[in-house]
C-alpha positions as CSV (number, residue, x, y, z in Angstrom):
1,M,0.1,0.1,0.0
2,P,1.2,3.3,-1.8
3,P,2.5,5.9,1.4
4,R,-0.6,7.8,2.7
5,A,-0.7,12.0,2.4
6,V,-1.0,13.4,6.0
7,S,-1.8,16.4,7.3
8,L,-0.9,18.0,11.2
9,L,-2.7,20.8,12.6
10,M,-1.6,22.1,16.4
11,V,-4.1,23.8,18.4
12,N,-3.3,25.8,21.3
13,L,-6.0,28.3,22.9
14,D,-5.7,32.2,23.3
15,R,-4.8,33.6,26.4
16,F,-6.0,31.2,28.0
17,K,-4.2,31.6,31.1
18,L,-5.6,34.7,31.6
19,I,-9.4,32.3,31.6
20,N,-8.2,29.8,33.9
21,D,-6.9,32.1,36.5
22,L,-10.2,34.1,35.9
23,C,-12.9,31.5,36.2
24,G,-11.0,28.8,38.0
25,P,-9.3,25.0,36.6
26,A,-12.8,23.7,37.2
27,T,-13.8,26.2,34.6
28,G,-10.4,25.8,32.7
29,D,-11.5,21.9,32.3
30,F,-14.8,22.4,31.7
31,L,-13.3,24.7,28.2
32,I,-11.0,22.4,27.1
33,D,-13.7,19.5,27.1
34,I,-16.1,21.3,24.6
35,V,-12.8,22.5,22.2
36,H,-11.5,19.0,22.5
37,E,-15.9,17.8,21.3
38,R,-15.6,21.0,19.0
39,C,-12.8,19.5,17.3
40,R,-13.4,16.1,17.2
41,R,-16.9,17.4,15.3
42,V,-16.2,18.9,13.2
43,L,-12.5,16.7,11.8
44,R,-15.3,14.1,12.4
45,R,-12.6,11.3,10.3
46,S,-9.8,12.3,11.9
47,H,-7.2,12.0,15.1
48,V,-8.2,14.9,17.6
49,I,-5.6,14.3,20.3
50,H,-4.9,16.4,24.0
51,L,-1.5,16.8,24.3
52,G,-2.2,18.7,27.2
53,A,-2.8,22.1,28.9
54,D,-5.1,23.8,26.1
55,E,-2.6,22.3,23.0
56,F,-4.2,19.6,21.1
57,A,-2.9,17.7,17.8
58,C,-5.0,17.2,14.7
59,F,-4.2,14.7,12.2
60,L,-6.0,14.4,8.7
61,P,-4.9,11.8,6.2
62,E,-5.5,12.3,2.3
63,D,-7.2,8.9,0.6
64,R,-8.2,10.4,-2.3
65,P,-6.6,10.3,-5.3
66,G,-3.3,12.3,-6.2
67,A,-2.8,13.6,-2.8
68,A,0.9,12.6,-2.6
69,S,1.3,13.9,-5.8
70,G,0.8,17.7,-5.2
71,I,-0.6,20.5,-3.5
72,T,-4.3,21.0,-4.4
73,A,-5.6,17.6,-2.9
74,S,-3.3,17.9,1.0
75,E,-3.2,21.6,1.3
76,I,-7.0,22.8,0.6
77,P,-8.6,21.0,2.6
78,A,-6.3,21.0,5.5
79,E,-6.4,24.9,5.9
80,R,-10.5,25.2,4.8
81,L,-10.7,22.8,8.4
82,A,-8.6,24.9,10.0
83,A,-11.2,28.1,8.9
84,Q,-13.8,25.5,10.4
85,L,-12.4,25.0,13.9
86,L,-11.4,28.2,13.9
87,E,-15.0,29.2,13.6
88,A,-16.6,26.3,15.8
89,I,-13.8,27.4,18.8
90,G,-15.4,30.4,18.7
91,E,-18.4,30.0,19.1
92,P,-19.4,31.4,22.5
93,V,-19.8,29.4,26.3
94,S,-22.5,30.1,28.6
95,L,-20.5,29.9,32.3
96,G,-23.6,30.6,34.2
97,R,-24.1,34.8,34.2
98,H,-20.9,34.4,32.0
99,M,-19.9,34.5,28.1
100,V,-16.8,33.2,26.9
101,H,-15.3,34.1,23.5
102,L,-12.6,32.1,23.0
103,T,-9.3,32.0,20.0
104,A,-7.5,29.5,19.4
105,S,-4.7,29.7,16.8
106,I,-3.4,27.0,14.4
107,G,0.2,26.0,13.0
108,I,-0.4,23.1,9.7
109,A,2.5,21.1,8.3
110,T,1.6,18.6,5.6
111,D,3.4,15.7,4.3
112,H,3.1,14.9,0.8
113,A,4.2,11.6,0.4
114,G,3.4,10.0,3.7
115,T,7.4,9.9,4.1
116,I,8.3,12.3,6.5
117,P,8.8,11.2,10.3
118,A,6.3,12.2,12.8
119,E,8.8,13.8,14.6
120,E,9.5,16.2,11.7
121,L,5.9,16.8,11.1
122,L,5.3,17.8,14.6
123,R,7.9,20.4,14.1
124,G,6.5,21.7,11.3
125,A,3.8,22.5,13.0
126,S,4.3,23.4,15.9
127,I,7.3,26.3,14.1
128,A,3.2,27.2,12.2
129,L,1.9,28.1,14.9
130,T,4.3,29.6,16.8
131,H,4.0,32.1,13.5
132,A,0.3,32.0,14.2
133,K,1.0,33.5,17.8
134,D,3.1,36.4,17.1
135,A,0.5,36.9,14.1
136,G,-1.8,38.1,17.2
137,G,-4.3,34.9,17.6
138,D,-7.4,33.6,15.3
139,C,-5.6,32.6,12.7
140,A,-3.9,29.4,11.3
141,R,-0.4,30.0,9.7
142,R,1.0,27.1,7.6
143,F,4.8,25.8,7.9
144,S,7.2,27.0,4.8
145,P,10.9,26.6,4.9
146,E,12.1,30.4,5.6
147,M,9.9,29.9,9.4
148,F,13.2,28.4,9.8
149,A,15.4,31.5,9.0
150,S,12.8,33.3,10.8
151,L,13.6,30.8,13.4
152,A,17.4,30.9,13.5
153,E,17.1,34.9,13.7
154,R,14.7,34.8,16.7
155,A,17.3,32.4,18.2
156,S,19.9,34.5,17.4
157,L,18.1,38.1,18.9
158,E,17.6,36.2,22.1
159,E,20.8,35.6,22.9
160,D,22.0,38.5,22.1
161,L,19.3,40.2,24.0
162,R,20.0,38.4,27.4
163,G,24.0,40.2,27.2
164,G,23.0,43.1,25.9
165,L,21.0,42.9,28.9
166,L,23.9,42.8,30.9
167,R,26.0,44.9,28.9
168,G,23.3,47.8,29.0
169,E,22.2,47.7,26.1
170,L,18.5,49.1,26.7
171,V,17.8,52.1,27.6
172,P,14.8,54.3,27.7
173,Y,14.4,57.4,25.9
174,Y,11.8,59.9,26.7
175,Q,8.8,61.1,24.7
176,P,7.7,64.8,26.4
177,I,3.6,64.7,28.1
178,V,2.6,68.2,28.2
179,A,0.0,70.3,29.8
180,L,-2.3,71.2,26.5
181,A,-3.4,74.7,27.8
182,S,-0.1,75.6,28.4
183,R,1.7,73.4,25.8
184,R,4.5,73.3,29.1
185,V,6.3,69.8,29.3
186,V,4.7,68.0,33.0
187,R,7.3,64.8,33.1
188,F,8.5,62.1,30.2
189,E,7.8,59.2,30.0
190,A,10.6,56.1,29.6
191,L,10.4,53.8,27.0
192,V,12.6,51.5,26.1
193,R,15.3,51.1,23.2
194,W,17.4,48.7,22.0
195,R,21.5,50.1,21.3
196,H,22.0,46.6,19.4
197,P,25.8,46.9,18.2
198,Q,25.4,44.8,14.8
199,R,21.8,46.0,14.3
200,G,21.3,49.5,15.5
201,L,18.2,50.7,16.9
202,L,15.7,48.4,18.2
203,A,12.4,49.5,19.1
204,P,10.1,47.5,21.9
205,D,8.3,45.5,19.1
206,S,10.9,43.5,18.4
207,F,12.0,42.3,21.4
208,L,9.9,42.6,24.2
209,P,7.4,39.2,22.7
210,I,10.9,37.5,22.9
211,A,11.4,38.8,26.2
212,E,8.3,38.5,27.9
213,D,8.5,34.2,26.0
214,V,12.1,33.9,28.3
215,G,11.4,35.0,30.9
216,L,13.1,38.5,31.0
217,N,10.2,40.6,32.0
218,D,11.3,41.6,35.4
219,D,14.8,42.4,34.5
220,L,14.4,44.6,31.6
221,L,11.5,46.6,34.3
222,Y,14.0,46.3,37.4
223,A,16.5,47.8,34.7
224,M,14.1,50.4,33.5
225,F,13.3,51.7,36.5
226,R,17.0,51.9,37.8
227,Q,18.7,54.0,35.0
228,S,15.1,56.2,34.2
229,C,15.3,57.4,37.8
230,R,18.8,58.3,38.1
231,D,17.7,60.0,34.3
232,A,15.1,61.5,36.7
233,H,16.8,63.2,39.3
234,E,19.6,64.7,37.6
235,W,16.9,66.3,35.7
236,G,16.1,67.8,39.2
237,G,13.5,70.2,39.3
238,G,9.7,68.6,39.3
239,T,9.6,67.5,35.8
240,G,8.0,63.6,36.4
241,L,9.5,60.1,34.7
242,A,5.9,57.6,34.1
243,L,7.4,54.1,33.0
244,N,5.3,51.3,32.0
245,M,4.0,47.8,34.2
246,S,2.3,44.6,32.1
247,P,-0.8,43.8,34.1
248,W,1.4,40.3,35.1
249,Q,4.4,42.7,36.9
250,V,1.3,44.4,38.2
251,C,-0.2,41.5,40.2
252,E,3.2,39.5,40.9
253,P,4.2,39.5,45.4
254,H,6.8,41.9,46.3
255,I,7.5,43.6,43.5
256,A,6.1,47.1,44.6
257,S,8.9,46.2,46.9
258,R,11.3,46.1,44.5
259,L,10.6,49.1,43.0
260,L,10.7,50.8,45.7
261,R,14.0,50.2,46.9
262,I,15.1,50.9,43.5
263,V,13.4,54.6,43.6
264,F,14.7,55.0,47.1
265,A,18.5,54.1,45.9
266,S,18.2,56.8,43.0
267,G,17.3,59.4,45.4
268,L,14.4,60.2,43.2
269,R,11.4,62.0,44.9
270,P,8.8,59.4,44.8
271,D,5.5,62.3,43.8
272,R,7.6,62.6,41.0
273,L,6.9,59.3,39.6
274,T,3.5,57.4,37.4
275,V,3.2,53.6,37.0
276,E,0.9,53.3,33.9
277,I,-0.2,49.7,33.6
278,T,-3.2,48.9,31.6
279,E,-6.7,47.3,31.4
280,N,-5.6,43.5,31.4
281,A,-4.0,44.3,34.8
282,V,-7.3,44.6,36.3
283,M,-8.6,41.8,34.4
284,H,-6.0,39.6,35.7
285,D,-6.2,39.2,39.4
286,V,-7.7,42.2,41.3
287,A,-7.2,41.3,44.2
288,A,-2.6,41.3,43.6
289,A,-3.1,44.4,40.9
290,Q,-4.9,46.2,44.6
291,A,-1.8,45.9,47.0
292,T,0.4,46.8,43.9
293,V,-1.2,49.9,43.7
294,A,-1.5,50.2,47.0
295,A,2.0,50.2,47.9
296,L,2.7,52.6,45.1
297,R,0.5,54.8,46.2
298,E,1.4,54.9,50.5
299,A,4.8,55.4,49.1
300,G,3.7,58.6,47.4
301,I,3.8,57.4,43.3
302,K,1.0,58.2,41.4
303,V,-0.9,55.2,39.0
304,A,-2.1,56.6,35.5
305,L,-4.4,53.6,33.9
306,D,-2.8,53.3,30.3
307,D,-4.5,52.2,26.9
308,F,-8.0,53.6,28.2
309,G,-10.5,52.1,26.0
310,S,-8.1,49.5,24.1
311,G,-9.3,46.9,27.3
312,Y,-12.2,44.8,28.3
313,A,-12.4,45.8,32.2
314,S,-16.0,46.5,33.4
315,L,-16.0,50.3,35.0
316,S,-17.2,47.7,38.3
317,R,-13.7,46.5,38.4
318,M,-12.1,49.5,37.7
319,C,-13.1,51.0,40.7
320,K,-11.7,49.0,43.0
321,I,-8.5,49.8,42.1
322,P,-7.1,52.8,43.4
323,L,-6.4,55.8,40.2
324,D,-5.1,59.5,40.5
325,M,-5.1,59.6,36.4
326,I,-6.2,58.4,32.8
327,K,-4.3,57.7,29.7
328,I,-6.6,57.7,26.7
329,D,-5.8,54.8,24.1
330,R,-3.8,56.2,20.6
331,T,-6.5,54.8,18.1
332,L,-9.4,56.5,19.8
333,V,-8.0,59.8,19.7
334,Q,-6.7,58.6,15.3
335,S,-10.5,58.9,15.8
336,L,-11.3,62.4,16.0
337,D,-12.2,62.5,12.5
338,S,-15.1,60.9,12.9
339,D,-18.1,61.7,14.6
340,A,-18.2,58.5,16.2
341,G,-14.9,58.4,17.8
342,R,-15.0,62.6,19.1
343,K,-17.9,61.3,21.2
344,L,-16.1,58.1,22.4
345,V,-13.4,60.6,23.5
346,K,-15.6,63.1,25.5
347,V,-16.7,60.1,27.0
348,V,-14.1,59.0,28.6
349,V,-12.8,62.4,29.4
350,D,-16.3,63.4,31.0
351,L,-15.5,59.7,33.2
352,G,-12.1,61.3,34.0
353,Q,-13.5,65.3,35.3
354,S,-16.2,63.0,37.0
355,L,-13.9,60.5,38.9
356,A,-11.5,64.2,39.6
357,M,-8.8,62.0,36.9
358,P,-6.5,64.0,35.0
359,V,-6.8,62.7,31.2
360,T,-3.8,61.9,29.0
361,A,-4.3,61.5,25.3
362,E,-1.9,60.0,23.5
363,G,-1.0,59.3,20.0
364,I,-1.7,62.6,19.4
365,E,-0.2,64.1,16.2
366,T,-2.2,66.7,14.6
367,E,-2.6,70.3,16.1
368,Q,-6.1,70.2,15.1
369,Q,-6.1,67.2,17.5
370,A,-4.4,68.7,20.2
371,R,-7.3,72.1,20.2
372,Y,-10.2,70.1,20.4
373,L,-8.9,67.7,23.4
374,A,-8.4,70.6,25.2
375,D,-11.4,72.4,24.2
376,L,-13.5,68.9,25.4
377,G,-11.0,69.2,28.5
378,C,-8.0,66.9,28.3
379,T,-5.8,68.5,30.7
380,F,-2.3,66.7,29.3
381,G,-1.5,65.3,25.7
382,Q,1.3,63.1,24.4
383,G,3.0,62.3,21.2
384,Y,4.4,63.4,17.7
385,L,3.4,66.5,17.9
386,F,5.4,67.4,20.7
387,G,8.4,65.1,20.6
388,R,9.6,61.7,19.4
389,P,11.2,59.3,21.7
390,A,14.6,60.5,22.2
391,P,17.7,59.4,24.3
392,A,18.8,60.8,27.7
393,D,21.0,62.9,27.0
394,E,19.0,65.2,24.2
395,T,16.0,65.1,27.0
396,A,18.7,66.3,29.7
397,A,19.3,69.3,26.6
398,L,15.0,70.1,25.6
399,L,14.9,70.3,29.6
400,A,18.5,73.0,29.9
401,G,16.3,75.3,26.8
402,G,13.4,75.3,28.3
403,L,10.0,73.2,29.1
404,T,7.8,75.3,27.1
405,V,6.7,73.2,23.4
406,P,5.2,75.8,20.6
407,L,1.6,75.3,19.0
408,A,1.8,74.2,15.2
409,C,2.0,76.8,12.9
């Protein structure tokens, strides 16, 4: 009997850890059983194996004539079935008063001749799955040989990142935040950049996902806090500093005490520091986020809710976290050219005013946007209109030359 062509689909649920943490392991197991059944329903004549945690392997044998000789017979069904799997997994699941909408990432690898060892097929599907995850999830990607080069590139960057942290190559760049009424710079947000010795200056989207995957997030956070707090202390005066924490870091026990030790060692007054957290921190673990935020605020550090309007946190959850200010997500600012966008931004500004919280709009690129936001009562603004992120020496020069950003002509 001639070898049979076969496709392997690796299915991994997106952000399942967050759901598991929020709802508990029993609910997580219940959802895994539902997904398993949905995969079996779509792939009636195929093998569906639960590999563990939130991952499944689906084998699609191809019996039709010509399957072993060309792409048409074996690839099209696999990709069509992957789309059907994503649709089936995405059907809402009722959990009492709540509805859960799951998404998944799928990696596809096909053996046209039926001669590739199982380990190699599995490796190809796993690599393709990684690319699906990197694309944002809720999609399928097919393995191609070019992905090996991409994987090697990522491995090289990962190794460089570990050394780069030790060598001090990852540094803060500072973007001004201004009072919209006066255009006076009130603080700078520290944004990480990597001065790679061979690749040049790298933006965070090229290395932050790697840092998260390999567990370097906390090391990077501490390095940023140390350097930016030292820089801000050297600025003198009352110009503030803003830094970001990831949702997972906000919920880590004892992280507040470690950050406070760094701040006090730098000599920077805590009341000059603002820590920005996102709505996802509230969703992940309210109690843990409360403890971290309370410890920071007790020391005099302000806490801002970043990217407001881009997440899923309910107002009732947000009210459980004591906050000092709100930052409007740049996507809302970019929607100001539409009537619906203007109404949404007004709602957020009105909400901030009703809670006695100053509102910062980020992503401002035009004078028209800045003036409209100022007229609404938005307190602060940030974006390319007022300045791009700059290294510490340029920021110090800006501070020496004056703290007012002129109106655009």
